[in-house]
C-alpha positions as a Markdown table, in Angstrom:
| # | Residue | x | y | z |
|---|---|---|---|---|
| 1 | Met | 66.6 | -46.6 | 48.8 |
| 2 | Glu | 63.2 | -45.0 | 49.1 |
| 3 | Val | 63.3 | -41.7 | 47.3 |
| 4 | Glu | 61.9 | -38.8 | 49.4 |
| 5 | Ala | 62.7 | -35.9 | 47.1 |
| 6 | Thr | 64.1 | -35.2 | 43.7 |
| 7 | Gly | 65.3 | -31.8 | 42.4 |
| 8 | Tyr | 66.4 | -30.5 | 39.1 |
| 9 | Arg | 68.3 | -27.3 | 38.4 |
| 10 | Ala | 69.5 | -25.7 | 35.2 |
| 11 | Gly | 72.8 | -23.7 | 35.4 |
| 12 | Gln | 72.8 | -20.0 | 35.0 |
| 13 | Trp | 75.8 | -19.8 | 32.6 |
| 14 | Asp | 75.5 | -20.2 | 28.9 |
| 15 | Leu | 78.2 | -22.8 | 28.3 |
| 16 | Ser | 76.9 | -23.9 | 24.9 |
| 17 | Ile | 76.4 | -27.4 | 26.5 |
| 18 | Arg | 73.9 | -29.0 | 28.8 |
| 19 | Asn | 74.3 | -27.5 | 32.2 |
| 20 | Leu | 71.9 | -29.5 | 34.5 |
| 21 | Leu | 71.9 | -31.0 | 37.9 |
| 22 | Leu | 69.7 | -33.8 | 39.2 |
| 23 | Leu | 69.7 | -34.6 | 43.0 |
| 24 | Ser | 67.7 | -37.4 | 44.7 |
| 25 | Ile | 67.4 | -37.7 | 48.5 |
| 26 | Gly | 66.2 | -40.8 | 50.1 |
| 27 | Lys | 66.4 | -43.1 | 53.1 |
| 28 | Ala | 67.6 | -46.7 | 53.5 |
| 29 | Val | 64.8 | -49.2 | 53.4 |
| 30 | Glu | 64.8 | -51.9 | 56.1 |
| 31 | Arg | 65.6 | -55.3 | 54.6 |
| 32 | Gly | 65.9 | -57.4 | 57.7 |
| 33 | Tyr | 69.6 | -58.0 | 57.3 |
| 34 | Glu | 72.8 | -56.2 | 58.1 |
| 35 | Glu | 73.8 | -53.6 | 55.5 |
| 36 | Asp | 76.3 | -50.9 | 55.0 |
| 37 | Val | 75.5 | -47.3 | 54.1 |
| 38 | Val | 77.0 | -46.1 | 50.9 |
| 39 | Thr | 76.7 | -42.8 | 49.1 |
| 40 | Leu | 76.4 | -42.9 | 45.3 |
| 41 | Ile | 77.7 | -39.9 | 43.4 |
| 42 | Glu | 77.2 | -39.7 | 39.6 |
| 43 | Ala | 78.5 | -37.0 | 37.3 |
| 44 | Asn | 78.7 | -36.3 | 33.6 |
| 45 | Ile | 81.9 | -34.7 | 32.5 |
| 46 | Glu | 82.0 | -33.3 | 29.0 |
| 47 | Asp | 84.7 | -31.7 | 26.9 |
| 48 | Thr | 87.6 | -33.1 | 29.1 |
| 49 | Asp | 90.7 | -34.8 | 27.8 |
| 50 | Pro | 90.2 | -38.6 | 28.6 |
| 51 | Glu | 93.9 | -38.8 | 29.7 |
| 52 | Phe | 92.9 | -36.8 | 32.8 |
| 53 | Tyr | 90.4 | -39.5 | 33.9 |
| 54 | His | 93.2 | -41.7 | 35.3 |
| 55 | His | 94.3 | -38.8 | 37.6 |
| 56 | Val | 90.7 | -38.2 | 38.7 |
| 57 | Met | 90.2 | -41.9 | 39.4 |
| 58 | Gly | 93.3 | -42.1 | 41.6 |
| 59 | Lys | 92.2 | -39.1 | 43.6 |
| 60 | Leu | 88.7 | -40.5 | 44.2 |
| 61 | Phe | 90.2 | -43.8 | 45.4 |
| 62 | Glu | 92.6 | -41.9 | 47.7 |
| 63 | Arg | 89.5 | -40.2 | 49.3 |
| 64 | Gly | 87.7 | -43.5 | 50.0 |
| 65 | Ala | 85.7 | -44.3 | 46.8 |
| 66 | Leu | 84.8 | -48.0 | 46.7 |
| 67 | Asp | 84.4 | -48.0 | 42.9 |
| 68 | Val | 84.9 | -45.6 | 40.0 |
| 69 | Phe | 84.1 | -46.1 | 36.4 |
| 70 | Phe | 83.9 | -44.0 | 33.2 |
| 71 | Thr | 81.6 | -44.6 | 30.3 |
| 72 | Pro | 82.4 | -43.0 | 27.0 |
| 73 | Gly | 79.6 | -40.7 | 25.7 |
């Protein structure tokens, strides 16, 4: 991907935790071979019971996610 724009935004609520968003917008770079278009969505989830992750993962796969993974913080 060739990044065309990047934006940062801080949340307006005082949550006593980091409350930031990073968004990058870009376009596919021609590589000379057939390729699929895939959207990557990343999120940091804090202060959530890890037992809930299994439910979230299932819902994401139901809605068409190709891959889902969690990394402990």
